[in-house]
C-alpha positions, 0 to 999 in steps of 0.5 A, a space after each residue: 733385714 738379712 738372716 743370718 743365711 741370706 747375709 752370708 750368701 750376699 757377703 759370698 758373692 761379695 767376696 767373689 767379685 772382690 777377688 775377681 778384682 784383685 785378680 784383674 788388677 793382678 794381671 794389669 801390673 803383671 802382663 808383659 804384653 802390649 796394653 791392647 792385648 792385656 785389655 783383651 785378656 782381660 775381658 776374656 777373663 771376665 767372660 770365662 768366670 762370670 758365668 760361673 759367679 751368675 749361675 753359682 749366685 742364683 743357685 745359692 739364691 734360689 733364683 728360678 732360671 730355666 734350661 733354655 738360660 742355663 745353656 745359652 750363657 755357658 754357651 754365649 761364653 764359649 763364643 765370646 771366649 773364642 773369638 777374643 782368643 783368636 783376637 788376642 792370637 792375631 794381636 800377638 802375630 801382629 806384634 812379632 811381624 812388627 817385631 821381625 821388621 825392626 829386625 830385618 832392618 837392623 844391620 846386625 843382630 849384635 846391635 839390637 837394643 831388646 835390652 835396656 841396658 846399654 853395650 859399653 854397659 854390658 861389657 863391663 858387666 862381662 868383666 865381674 865374671 872370671 874362673 873363679 866365680 862364674 866362667 861365661 860362655 854367652 850373652 843372650 839380651 833378654 826383656 830389659 837385661 841380659 842372661 849369661 850362660 855359662 859354668 858356676 865354678 864356686 858355692 852358689 851363696 859366695 859367687 852370688 855375694 861375690 859378682 853382687 858386690 862387684 856389680 855394686 862397685 861398678 854401677 852403684 847399684 844401677 843394676 841386679 843380679 840373679 843366679 837362678 837355674 836356666 831352662 837347660 838345668 844349668 845355673 845362669 846369671 841374669 842381671 836386670 836394671 835395678 828397677 823395683 818389680 814390686 810396685 808401692 802400694 796405689 791409692 786404690 789399693 790402699 783404700 781396698 786394704 782399708 776397706 777390706 780390714 773394716 769388713 773383717 771388723 764386722 764378721 768379727 764382731 758377728 761370728 762372736 756374736 754367733 757364740 754367744 748366741 745373738 746376732 749382734 746386727 739385732 742386738 747392738 746394745 749388747 756389744 760389750 759382752 763380744 769385745 773381750 772375744 773379739 780382741 782376743 781373735 784379733 789377738 791373733 792376726 794382728 800376731 800373724 802380721 806382726 810375724 811377717 813383718 819383724 822378719 821381713 824387717 830383719 832382713 831389710 825386705 819391704 812389705 805391702 799393707 796386710 789385705 785381710 780377707 773376711 768371711 762369716 764362717 769364722 771371721 777372717 781367713 787371715 791377710 794376703 801380702 805383697 813383698 814390695 822389695 826383692 828377695 835375696 834368696 830362699 832363706 830369707 823367704 823361707 823364714 819371712 814366710 813361715 814367722 805369721 804362722 809361728 807368731 799367730 799359731 803360738 798364740 792360737 795354742 796358749 789361747 786354746 789350752 788356757 781355755 781348755 784349763 780354764 773350762 768348767 761346768 759354769 763356762 759361757 760356752 756349751 758344745 758337744 763333745 763330738 765336736 772335738 773329733 773334727 781335728 786331731 789335734 783339737 781332739 788330743 789336746 782336749 782330751 789330755 787336759 779335760 780327760 773323763 769330762 769328753 765322754 759325756 754328749 754335752 760340755 762346758 768350754 771357755 770361749 778362748 777354746 773358740 779364739 784358739 781353735 779358730 787361730 788354729 785353723 786359720 793358721 793351717 789354712 795359711 799353711 797350706 801348700 799353693 801358690 803364694 799362701 804362707 805354706 806355698 811360700 815355704 814349699 818355694 824357698 824349701 824344694 823350689 818353683 816347680 815343686 811349689 807348682 804342682 804342690 798349688 795343682 794338688 791342694 786345688 784338686 783335694 780341696 775340690 774333692 772336699 767340696 764335691 763330698 761335703 758340700 755343706 761346708 763352705 769353707 773348701 770351696 772359699 778358699 779354692 776362690 781365694 787362690 785362685 784369684 788372688 794367690 794361686 801364682 807361684 812368687 818371683 824368684 830370688 837374687 840367688 836361686 840356687 842356694 837352698 835352704 838348711 837342714 833344720 829349716 826343711 824340717 820346720 817345713 814338714 812340720 809345718 805341713 804335719 800341722 795343716 793335717 793336724 788341726 784340719 782332718 778329723 779324728 776318726 768317730 770309732 777312734 775318738 770314742 775308743 779314747 774317750 772322745 764323746 761318748 
């Protein structure tokens, strides 16, 4: 039977594999290239990542392999990558040649139907503009729609509502209107057929969500049993001991998702099923949810994204504080007081409530302390400003897509540095994999990208980033001892 460490390694490799599968599936749905080009792009992606997974797996499991094999695997991958890249380039050039031939056979560029919007509809759409809202100076046919360049004459929020209402009146929901910043950093209007870009979940995706949900239940039971000093897989008869703590942990996970769904429902936004991310270290990273409706504005994106961490975070703090208050000399768990140095926020709360008890080397605590602590870590990880994590979406909503892209890179670099200097902690490495495989892309623009959220939401965004730092950054050991945390 597996030991705990071996099971963790197996689970790590499985997590990476599932992440790779989801990434490829997302690429299938999002790519606008031809089916042939997409297929070779998938092969190239697999070729790029597979050697890393193989070598990492060998190192984790202690498999012996020669230097020649270590050298040949990356070299073969590089050669295959170059070949596939050239093949993809030829396929794309061939497609462009075909497109040019199509243009050459057409008498007038204005009649080229690269837009799925009929010319008559385009003329009608032009009629919704005016000198009081948006003065259109140029219409450019775009992939499936039309880009209208011009000058924004009114307030962006009011203008978008007026134009959208006029479009709705003319076409009864046939088209949707985006007000965004163009490549020249000027407002443009994009009109596209109202085909929801975020498709509903497939049967395969729903099955995957169920599998990940069940896997998270397993990791929750395992983690809880470890807290109590035994392995549930070897002691099934003790399952009753872990049920209360496991349920408390799941309350945090569920509250987080409920927060997203309640606010999304308030705004009329449809979300996908949650894809829970199991991990042995502390049961779960939380869950991934996908927007299945177009987002009307950045305010809505912000509110939905922040709601989950607020719901889960508040419950986590309540559990943590309750656990600290209920802790006494006969409490169920014993930990070193130096453990409270691992988080600024946890350490300060523990010092305020437990006081002089933290000067001892060992302290007894109520299990709710650990549950609340884990909940805050999960919340903080999801608030990291990267990709389509809650924190990434918050940054996108407040500061825009360009800033969100930069914050994603910075977050990955910081996690990489932490992984290098603290290789015994696998959590940053796990999270890098999650972001790269599943969440690295910035979310799609909202219908109105120009109207920024108000100052209160901007302050809340900064506060959420501060929470990340306070939860994940440890106390300086000398300062901790000075204030009486860990004698």
